[in-house]
C-alpha positions in Angstrom: -32.9 -180.4 -56.4 -29.5 -178.8 -57.0 -29.4 -180.1 -60.6 -32.8 -178.5 -61.3 -31.7 -175.2 -59.8 -28.6 -175.2 -61.9 -30.7 -176.0 -65.0 -33.0 -173.0 -64.2 -30.0 -170.7 -63.7 -28.3 -171.9 -66.8 -31.5 -171.3 -68.8 -31.5 -167.7 -67.7 -27.8 -167.2 -68.3 -28.3 -168.4 -71.9 -31.1 -166.0 -72.7 -30.3 -162.9 -70.7 -27.2 -160.9 -72.0 -27.3 -158.8 -68.8 -26.7 -161.8 -66.5 -23.1 -161.6 -65.5 -22.9 -164.6 -63.1 -25.0 -167.4 -61.7 -24.7 -165.8 -58.2 -26.3 -162.6 -59.6 -29.2 -164.7 -61.0 -29.7 -166.7 -57.8 -29.7 -163.8 -55.4 -31.0 -160.8 -57.4 -33.3 -162.0 -60.2 -37.0 -161.5 -59.1 -38.2 -163.8 -61.8 -36.0 -166.6 -60.7 -37.1 -166.1 -57.0 -40.8 -166.1 -58.1 -40.4 -169.4 -60.0 -38.6 -170.9 -57.0 -41.4 -169.9 -54.7 -44.0 -171.3 -57.2 -42.2 -174.7 -57.1 -42.6 -174.8 -53.4 -46.2 -173.6 -53.4 -47.1 -176.0 -56.1 -45.7 -178.9 -54.0 -48.1 -178.0 -51.2 -51.0 -177.3 -53.6 -50.8 -180.8 -55.1 -50.9 -182.3 -51.6 -54.1 -180.3 -50.8 -52.3 -177.9 -48.4 -53.8 -175.0 -50.3 -53.7 -172.4 -47.5 -49.9 -172.8 -47.2 -49.5 -172.8 -51.0 -51.4 -169.5 -51.3 -49.4 -168.1 -48.4 -46.1 -168.9 -50.2 -47.3 -167.5 -53.5 -48.7 -164.3 -51.9 -45.5 -163.7 -50.0 -43.5 -164.1 -53.2 -45.9 -161.6 -54.9 -45.2 -159.0 -52.3 -41.4 -159.5 -52.6 -41.2 -159.8 -56.4 -44.3 -158.1 -57.9 -45.0 -161.4 -59.7 -48.1 -163.4 -59.0 -48.1 -167.1 -59.9 -51.1 -169.1 -58.7 -49.8 -172.3 -57.1 -52.2 -174.4 -59.1 -50.6 -173.4 -62.4 -48.5 -176.0 -64.3 -45.1 -174.8 -65.3 -42.4 -176.7 -67.2 -38.6 -176.3 -66.9 -36.6 -173.3 -67.8 -39.3 -170.6 -67.4 -37.5 -167.1 -67.6 -39.5 -164.2 -66.3 -37.5 -161.1 -67.3 -37.9 -158.0 -65.1 -41.2 -159.5 -64.0 -43.0 -156.7 -62.3 -46.8 -157.0 -62.9 -46.7 -160.5 -64.2 -49.9 -162.5 -63.4 -50.3 -166.3 -64.1 -53.7 -167.8 -63.4 -54.6 -171.0 -61.7 -55.3 -173.3 -64.7 -52.4 -171.9 -66.8 -50.1 -174.5 -68.4 -46.6 -173.3 -69.5 -44.3 -175.6 -71.5 -40.5 -175.8 -71.3 -38.1 -172.9 -71.9 -40.7 -170.1 -72.2 -39.9 -166.4 -71.8 -42.2 -163.9 -70.3 -41.6 -160.2 -69.9 -43.0 -157.6 -67.5 -46.7 -156.7 -67.1 -47.8 -159.9 -68.9 -51.2 -161.5 -67.9 -52.0 -165.1 -68.5 -55.6 -164.9 -67.4 -59.2 -165.7 -68.0 -62.1 -163.8 -69.5 -64.5 -164.5 -66.7 -66.8 -166.5 -69.0 -65.2 -170.0 -68.7 -65.3 -172.6 -66.0 -62.8 -175.4 -65.3 -59.9 -174.7 -67.6 -60.0 -170.9 -67.7 -56.5 -169.8 -68.6 -54.2 -170.3 -71.6 -51.7 -173.1 -72.4 -48.3 -172.1 -73.7 -46.3 -174.6 -75.7 -42.5 -175.0 -75.6 -40.1 -172.1 -76.4 -42.9 -169.5 -76.4 -42.0 -165.8 -76.0 -44.6 -163.3 -74.6 -43.6 -159.7 -75.0 -43.9 -156.9 -72.4 -47.5 -155.9 -71.6 -49.2 -158.6 -73.6 -52.5 -160.1 -72.3 -53.3 -163.7 -73.2 -56.9 -164.3 -72.0 -58.8 -167.6 -72.3 -58.5 -171.4 -72.3 -56.7 -171.8 -75.7 -53.2 -172.8 -76.8 -50.2 -170.8 -77.9 -48.3 -173.1 -80.2 -44.6 -174.2 -79.8 -42.0 -171.7 -80.8 -44.5 -168.9 -81.2 -44.1 -165.2 -80.2 -46.6 -162.7 -78.9 -45.6 -159.1 -79.5 -45.4 -156.5 -76.8 -48.8 -155.0 -75.9 -50.8 -157.6 -77.9 -54.1 -158.9 -76.6 -54.5 -162.5 -77.5 -58.1 -163.9 -77.4 -57.8 -166.9 -79.8 -55.5 -169.9 -80.4 -52.1 -169.3 -82.1 -50.5 -172.1 -84.2 -47.0 -173.4 -83.8 -44.1 -171.2 -85.2 -46.2 -168.1 -85.4 -45.9 -164.4 -84.6 -49.0 -162.6 -83.3 -49.3 -158.8 -82.9 -52.0 -156.2 -82.3 -55.2 -155.6 -80.3 -56.9 -157.9 -80.7 -54.0 -160.0 -81.9 -53.6 -161.5 -85.4 -51.0 -163.8 -86.8 -48.7 -162.0 -89.1 -46.2 -164.8 -89.8 -46.1 -168.6 -89.9 -43.0 -169.8 -91.6 -43.0 -173.6 -90.9 -40.0 -173.4 -88.7 -38.9 -171.6 -85.5 -39.4 -167.9 -85.8 -35.9 -167.2 -84.6 -32.6 -168.7 -85.8 -32.1 -169.4 -82.2 -35.1 -170.5 -80.1 -33.7 -168.3 -77.2 -33.3 -165.1 -79.3 -35.2 -162.3 -77.7 -36.4 -160.1 -80.5 -39.4 -157.9 -79.8 -38.7 -155.3 -82.5 -39.1 -156.7 -86.0 -42.8 -157.0 -86.3 -45.3 -155.7 -88.9 -46.9 -152.7 -87.3 -50.7 -153.5 -87.2 -51.6 -149.8 -86.5 -49.9 -148.5 -89.6 -51.4 -151.3 -91.7 -54.9 -150.3 -90.4 -54.2 -146.6 -91.2 -53.2 -147.5 -94.8 -56.5 -149.5 -95.2 -58.5 -146.6 -93.8 -56.8 -144.1 -96.1 -57.4 -146.3 -99.1 -61.1 -146.7 -98.2 -61.4 -142.9 -97.7 -59.9 -142.2 -101.1 -62.3 -144.6 -102.7 -65.3 -143.0 -100.9 -64.1 -139.5 -101.9 -64.0 -140.6 -105.6 -67.6 -142.0 -105.3 -68.8 -138.7 -103.8 -67.3 -136.7 -106.7 -68.9 -139.0 -109.2 -72.3 -138.6 -107.4 -71.9 -134.9 -107.3 -71.2 -134.9 -111.1 -74.3 -137.0 -111.8 -76.4 -134.7 -109.6 -75.0 -131.6 -111.4 -75.8 -133.1 -114.9 -79.4 -133.9 -113.7 -79.8 -130.4 -112.5 -78.5 -128.9 -115.8 -80.9 -131.1 -117.8 -83.9 -130.0 -115.7 -83.0 -126.4 -116.3 -82.9 -126.9 -120.1 -86.3 -128.6 -120.0 
């Protein structure tokens, strides 16, 4: 038990530059407390003591602002940074060494039965405010940008941005030089890309309108001559 606790703390120390000591992580980090509570609740859930499991998870929710269903499956080294507003659904599966920021939802769409929530591979990063909704997989070493809404599967080693999300990079290797690098800034801006496309289409339509106006003017002149 103590070895696992140390591994969890070391994982956070490695990824969070603001963490100054292991004691700080142990006593003050809401994400660490929420994951510890989930481990206890999951133990009871697997043994069919579901009322106790839910009681533990709801108590942790009130204390930390992080709601993790005790039926979720979570690997080692999960780091929930800041954490407030994080929701992790019952059939969610999270791999090893994943990072989740505040206001993230790993939820369902309400249309599915059985497996309703997403599966995250290893070393996945989910940016602040992102929503991952549905029973599909986010591949190993992939990143979801802040504010993205993911409704479809994302392959390994990919970066997804936007609403709804789209993959903007697959480079055949880890998207970071270091799998623990926390970079939520250097993304292609999907909004500016869409604006450029709209401007290009508008310019094309304006050109067509001018050509039609010219044709209409020529027809009118020919009629007057006749």
